C-alpha positions in Angstrom: -38.8 -34.4 -6.5 -40.9 -31.4 -6.3 -41.2 -29.8 -9.9 -40.3 -26.4 -8.6 -37.1 -27.5 -6.9 -36.3 -29.8 -10.0 -36.3 -26.7 -12.3 -35.1 -24.0 -9.9 -32.5 -21.7 -11.2 -29.9 -23.2 -8.9 -28.5 -26.7 -8.6 -29.6 -29.1 -5.9 -27.8 -32.3 -5.0 -28.2 -34.8 -2.1 -25.4 -37.2 -1.3 -24.9 -39.9 1.5 -21.9 -40.1 3.7 -20.4 -42.7 1.4 -20.4 -40.2 -1.4 -23.4 -41.8 -3.3 -25.5 -39.2 -5.1 -29.1 -39.8 -4.0 -30.9 -36.8 -5.6 -29.9 -34.3 -8.3 -32.3 -31.8 -9.9 -32.8 -31.3 -13.6 -31.1 -27.9 -13.5 -27.7 -29.2 -12.4 -28.0 -32.3 -14.6 -28.4 -29.9 -17.6 -25.5 -27.7 -16.5 -23.2 -30.8 -16.4 -24.4 -32.0 -19.8 -25.7 -35.3 -18.6 -29.1 -37.2 -19.4 -31.7 -37.3 -16.7 -31.2 -40.3 -14.2 -27.7 -40.7 -15.4 -26.0 -39.4 -12.2 -28.2 -40.8 -9.4 -26.2 -43.8 -7.7 -23.0 -42.5 -8.9 -20.2 -41.3 -6.3 -20.0 -37.5 -6.0 -16.3 -37.7 -7.1 -17.4 -38.6 -10.6 -18.5 -35.0 -11.2 -15.3 -33.6 -9.6 -11.9 -32.9 -11.3 -9.0 -34.3 -9.7 -8.2 -31.2 -7.6 -11.8 -31.1 -6.5 -11.8 -34.8 -5.3 -8.8 -33.9 -3.2 -10.6 -30.8 -1.8 -13.7 -32.9 -1.2 -11.8 -35.5 0.8 -9.5 -33.2 2.8 -11.7 -30.2 3.4 -15.3 -30.1 2.2 -16.6 -33.3 3.5 -14.7 -33.2 6.8 -15.9 -29.7 7.4 -19.5 -30.8 6.8 -19.2 -33.8 9.2 -17.6 -31.6 11.9 -20.0 -28.6 11.7 -23.0 -30.1 10.1 -22.9 -27.4 7.5 -20.6 -25.7 5.0 -21.1 -22.2 3.7 -20.1 -20.5 0.5 -17.6 -23.3 -0.5 -16.0 -22.4 -3.8 -15.1 -25.5 -6.1 -15.4 -26.8 -9.6 -17.6 -29.5 -11.1 -16.6 -31.6 -14.0 -19.0 -31.5 -16.9 -19.6 -34.5 -19.2 -17.5 -33.1 -22.0 -14.4 -32.3 -19.7 -14.8 -28.6 -19.0 -15.0 -27.4 -15.5 -18.0 -25.4 -14.0 -17.1 -23.1 -11.1 -19.7 -23.1 -8.5 -20.5 -21.9 -5.0 -21.9 -24.6 -2.7 -23.9 -24.2 0.5 -24.5 -27.7 2.3 -26.2 -29.0 5.3 -25.9 -32.2 7.0 -29.2 -33.7 8.4 -31.0 -37.0 9.2 -33.9 -37.7 6.9 -36.0 -40.9 6.7 -33.5 -42.8 9.2 -30.5 -41.8 6.9 -27.9 -39.1 7.3 -27.7 -37.1 4.1 -26.0 -34.0 2.9 -28.2 -31.5 1.0 -26.3 -29.0 -1.1 -27.5 -25.8 -3.0 -25.2 -25.0 -5.9 -25.0 -21.7 -7.7 -22.8 -21.3 -10.9 -20.0 -18.8 -10.7 -19.2 -18.3 -14.5 -19.1 -14.4 -14.1 -16.9 -14.6 -11.0 -14.5 -16.9 -12.7 -14.3 -14.4 -15.7 -13.7 -11.5 -13.3 -11.1 -13.4 -11.4 -9.3 -14.2 -14.6 -9.5 -10.5 -15.6 -8.2 -9.4 -12.2 -5.3 -11.7 -12.5 -4.4 -10.5 -15.9 -4.6 -6.9 -14.6 -2.4 -7.9 -11.7 0.2 -9.5 -13.8 0.2 -6.4 -16.3 0.6 -4.1 -13.3 3.6 -6.2 -12.1 5.2 -6.1 -15.5 4.6 -2.3 -15.8 6.1 -1.9 -12.2 9.1 -4.0 -13.1 9.6 -1.9 -16.3 9.2 1.3 -14.4 11.8 0.3 -11.8 14.2 -0.7 -14.6 13.6 2.6 -16.5 14.2 4.7 -13.4 17.3 2.7 -12.5 18.7 3.3 -16.0 17.5 6.9 -16.0 19.2 7.5 -12.7 22.6 6.3 -14.0 22.4 8.0 -17.4 21.6 11.4 -15.7 23.8 11.1 -12.7 26.9 10.7 -14.8 26.7 13.9 -17.0 25.4 15.8 -13.9 28.4 14.8 -11.9 30.7 15.7 -14.8 29.0 19.2 -15.1 29.5 19.6 -11.3 33.2 18.8 -11.9 33.7 21.2 -14.7 32.0 23.9 -12.6 34.4 23.3 -9.7 37.4 23.5 -12.1 36.2 26.9 -13.6 35.3 28.2 -10.0 38.9 27.5 -8.9 40.2 29.6 -11.7 42.3 26.8 -13.3 41.4 28.2 -16.9 41.6 31.9 -15.9 40.3 34.4 -13.6 36.6 34.4 -12.6 34.6 37.4 -11.7 32.2 37.6 -8.8 29.3 37.7 -11.1 30.5 34.6 -12.8 31.1 32.8 -9.5 27.5 33.6 -8.5 26.1 32.0 -11.6 28.5 29.0 -11.3 27.1 28.7 -7.6 23.5 28.7 -9.1 24.5 26.0 -11.4 25.9 23.8 -8.7 22.6 24.4 -6.6 20.5 23.3 -9.7 22.7 20.1 -10.0 22.2 19.4 -6.3 18.4 19.8 -6.8 18.3 17.4 -9.7 20.4 14.8 -7.9 18.1 15.1 -4.9 15.1 14.6 -7.2 16.6 11.5 -8.7 17.2 10.0 -5.3 13.7 10.8 -4.1 12.1 9.3 -7.1 14.2 6.1 -6.7 13.5 5.8 -3.0 9.8 6.3 -3.6 9.8 3.6 -6.2 11.6 1.1 -3.9 9.2 1.9 -1.1 6.2 1.4 -3.3 7.7 -2.1 -4.5 8.1 -3.0 -0.8 12.0 -3.1 -1.2 12.8 -0.6 1.5 15.6 -1.7 3.7 14.8 -1.1 7.3 16.8 -1.6 10.6 13.9 -1.6 13.2 14.9 -1.1 16.7 13.9 0.7 19.9 14.3 4.5 19.4 14.0 7.1 22.2 11.5 9.8 20.8 13.2 12.6 22.7 16.5 11.8 21.2 15.2 11.6 17.6 13.6 15.0 18.0 16.6 16.5 19.5 18.7 15.3 16.7 16.4 16.7 14.0 16.2 20.0 15.9 20.0 20.4 15.7 19.9 20.1 12.0 17.2 22.6 11.3 17.9 25.2 14.1 20.1 27.4 12.0 17.5 27.4 9.2 14.7 28.3 11.6 16.7 31.4 12.8 17.4 32.4 9.3 13.8 32.4 8.4 12.7 34.5 11.3 10.7 31.9 13.0 9.9 31.0 16.7 10.5 27.3 17.7 8.9 25.5 20.7 9.3 22.1 22.1 6.3 21.0 23.9 6.7 19.4 27.4 6.4 15.7 27.9 7.4 12.5 26.1 10.7 12.0 27.8 10.2 8.3 28.4 8.5 7.5 25.1 10.2 4.7 22.9 9.1 3.6 19.5 10.0 0.7 17.2 11.4 2.3 14.2 14.4 2.6 11.8 16.4 5.5 13.3 17.6 6.9 10.0 14.2 6.7 8.4 12.6 8.3 11.4 15.1 11.1 11.2 14.3 11.5 7.5 10.6 11.9 8.2 11.2 14.3 11.0 13.4 16.4 8.9 10.9 16.4 6.1 8.0 17.5 8.4 10.1 20.2 9.9 11.3 21.4 6.6 7.8 21.7 5.2 6.8 23.6 8.3 9.7 26.1 7.8 9.0 26.3 4.1 5.4 27.2 4.4 5.5 29.5 7.5 6.1 33.2 7.0 8.7 35.1 9.1 7.5 35.8 12.7 5.5 32.5 12.7 5.8 29.6 15.1 6.9 26.0 14.8 6.3 23.4 17.5 7.0 19.8 18.1 5.5 17.6 20.8 4.7 13.9 21.3 2.4 11.6 23.3 1.1 8.0 23.6 -2.3 6.7 23.1 -2.6 2.9 23.8 0.0 1.1 21.8 0.9 4.1 19.5 3.2 7.1 19.9 2.4 10.2 18.1 5.0 12.9 17.2 3.3 16.2 16.3 4.8 18.9 14.1 2.8 22.1 14.0 3.1 25.5 12.4 1.3 28.7 12.0 1.7 28.8 8.3 -0.7 29.4 5.5 -2.5 26.1 6.0 -3.9 23.6 3.6 -7.3 24.1 1.8 -9.8 21.3 2.6 -10.1 20.1 -1.0 -6.2 19.6 -1.2 -5.7 17.6 2.2 -6.8 14.3 0.6 -3.9 14.8 -2.1 -0.9 16.2 -0.3 0.5 12.7 0.2 0.5 12.0 -3.5 3.7 12.2 -5.4 4.4 15.5 -7.2 1.6 17.4 -5.3 2.1 20.6 -3.4 -0.4 22.8 -1.8 -1.8 25.5 -4.2 0.3 24.2 -7.0 -0.4 21.8 -9.9 0.9 18.2 -10.1 4.2 17.7 -11.8 5.1 21.5 -11.2 8.7 21.7 -10.0 10.3 24.5 -8.3 13.2 25.5 -6.1 11.0 24.5 -3.2 10.9 20.8 -4.2 9.0 18.3 -6.3 6.5 17.5 -3.8 7.9 13.9 -3.1 8.8 14.4 0.6 5.4 13.7 2.0 4.8 10.8 -0.2 8.1 9.3 0.8 7.5 10.1 4.4 4.2 8.4 4.4 5.5 5.2 2.7 8.3 5.1 5.2 5.9 5.5 8.1 3.7 2.6 6.7 6.9 0.3 6.1 7.7 0.9 10.0 4.0 -0.1 10.9 2.8 3.5 11.4 1.2 6.3 9.6 1.1 10.2 9.0 -2.1 12.4 9.4 -2.7 16.1 9.2 -5.1 18.6 10.5 -5.1 22.1 9.1 -7.0 25.4 8.9 -6.3 27.8 6.1 -4.5 30.9 7.2 -3.9 29.4 10.8 -1.6 26.5 10.2 -1.2 22.7 10.2 -0.4 19.9 12.5 1.2 16.8 11.0 1.3 13.7 13.3 3.6 10.7 12.8 2.4 7.6 14.6 4.6 4.6 15.3 4.5 1.5 17.4 5.2 2.1 21.1 7.8 0.1 23.0 7.5 -0.5 26.7 
């Protein structure tokens, strides 16, 4: 063997179709812990672990015979003292000196194996953390719901005057308490829903849904609020025959969230519009407004949990905790779609929900 090839910083091995090792360079012999000349004439399976022998017989060699080459095959070689050496193999099948041989260039993958092990450990730790989070949130939900519902019951008893007369000022404060309880219960539900979505445990009932009917239903639920806020509403023409594959309830939840945000962030006298259209195999439902818009540096973060425009993460207020868009995006993804946004500060925003079209 050429001295340069014999001591190259990679392994080189030639074996015949019957598996006999014809040539093996000094580099590979040293990696495997054998003596020079010890491996020539042996069967290639003698340097493979049991799983590697099965892989050689069922995949590697058949692939090599079929295509005359095998690129970037990941397997393990068995060293003399029993440990395995992970390697990457590139092989070419050719005729040389009247004999069909298989030339293999072998590169050790010790670092890759270490990185893979670290990734697996990190994945396992993330799964354990996710399970712990889900269990904690479920427990927290139960522990918080119970006293909140009790407080709500006490408020109702006091409001009805069972324990004595209640003044108008006291009734107003009791109403504020009830509203706060409703907000907290809604927040708990949102957190649990987001957790289930992130864990891939969302229960979906996918069916064909007429887009016009879904939009009309959402409009009816927000029409009064739009009038109260002094806003103009417009339905853009078109889309009467569009049908999407979606869960009707989840689609309604997304539309109500997008419309609710448009109402929330559009000042009196502004305009909200809804339209839809089809591009190839997707249907886009657009919810636009003439509100304050979203700064360019915040657009990339608005779909993250607990983030709202011009506010710090984890800041809660009467306007919500910033979970609506995060939940809507996860719901859209679960139905095979997505949500995107285009916005100009002081001019408004357009959110687009895309879903698979149905003929």
